[in-house]
N, C-alpha and C positions, 0 to 999 in steps of 0.2 A: 879438604881443599876444594877450591873452585877458582875458575878464571874470572877475574873482575873486569878486565879491559883488554882489548886487542888494539894495538896501534898499527896502522898501515901507512907507511911512508910512500907517497905516490908522486909521480912526475906530472901527470895530467889530472888535476883535481876535478874539473867538471866531468870528464869522461868517466872517471872512477866512481864519483858520486852517483852519476846516472846509472852505471852498471850495477852497483851494489843495491841501489834503490829498486831497480827493475827486477833483478834476479832474486835477491834475498829479502826484499821489502824492509830494508834497514831504516827507512824514514830518516835519512841523514839531514841534519839542519846545520847551517853555518853557526858557529859559536863566537861569542865576543873574544877578542884577543887578536893574535896575529892573523893576517889574512889567509884564507884557505882552509882553516881548521873546520871540520864537520864532525858532528857526533850523532850516533844513532845506535841501533841494536842489531847485532849480527848473531842469529841463532840463539837468542836469549842472553847474549853477552854484549856489554857496551863496546862499541866500535868507534875509534877515533881515527879519522883520516887527517893526516898531517902532510903538508907539502914537503917533498924531499929536499927542496932548497933550504928548509929550516932544519930538517932531521939530519941531513948529510949522510944518508945511508948509501954505501957503495957495494951493493950486492948484485952479482951478475944473474942470479936466479934465487927464487925463494928457498928458504931452508926449512920449510914446514909444509905439511899438506894435511888439510882437514878432509874427513869423509863426512858428508852431510846427507842425512836422510830427508827425502822430499816426498810429498804425497803424490805429485804428478810429475814424473820424470820427463814426459814429452813437453809439457808446458814450461817447465823450468829450463830445458834445453833450448826451447824456442826463444826464451828471454836471453839466454846466454848468446845465442846466434845474433839476435837483433841488436844487442848492445855492445858489440865489439869483442866478445869472448870467442875462443876457438876450441873445438873439440880435439881431444887427443886419443889416438888409437881407435878401437872398435866403438862405434857411436850409434848403433841402432837401439833406441830405447824400448823397442818392442821385444827384442830377443836377448838383450844384455841387461843385467841388473845393476851393474856398476859402470859409470862412465866418467872418465877423466876429462877435465877441461882447464883452460887457462883464462884468466881475466885479461882485460886489455893490456896490462903491463907484464903479463907472463907468470903471475902467481898461479900455482896449480892447485886444483881441488878434485875431489871425487864426489860424484853424486850417486846415491844408492836409493833404490826404491824402498820407501818406508813400509 
């Protein structure tokens, strides 16, 4: 088994594209079809950003959480901070090996030192 695609329904397409490009280097590009769809690669898996106005998702909070290994925790957290993400809980990347954060729309992740 393997994951072939992750679809993320979002309210603010430009902000979310900028966040995922800056933090995870997804290289999201607009695709032909309905306005707002973007495709790229998230941690080796295809990522499709879909406007929530089309997807119609009514979630109050994400129901998943990925733990992502990164080579430079300090640099990745700087990108999270600079692009509208927010850290959750203990956030000192020098003394902590796992740090939780939320993207601009509240989806949560954990970063772990690779």
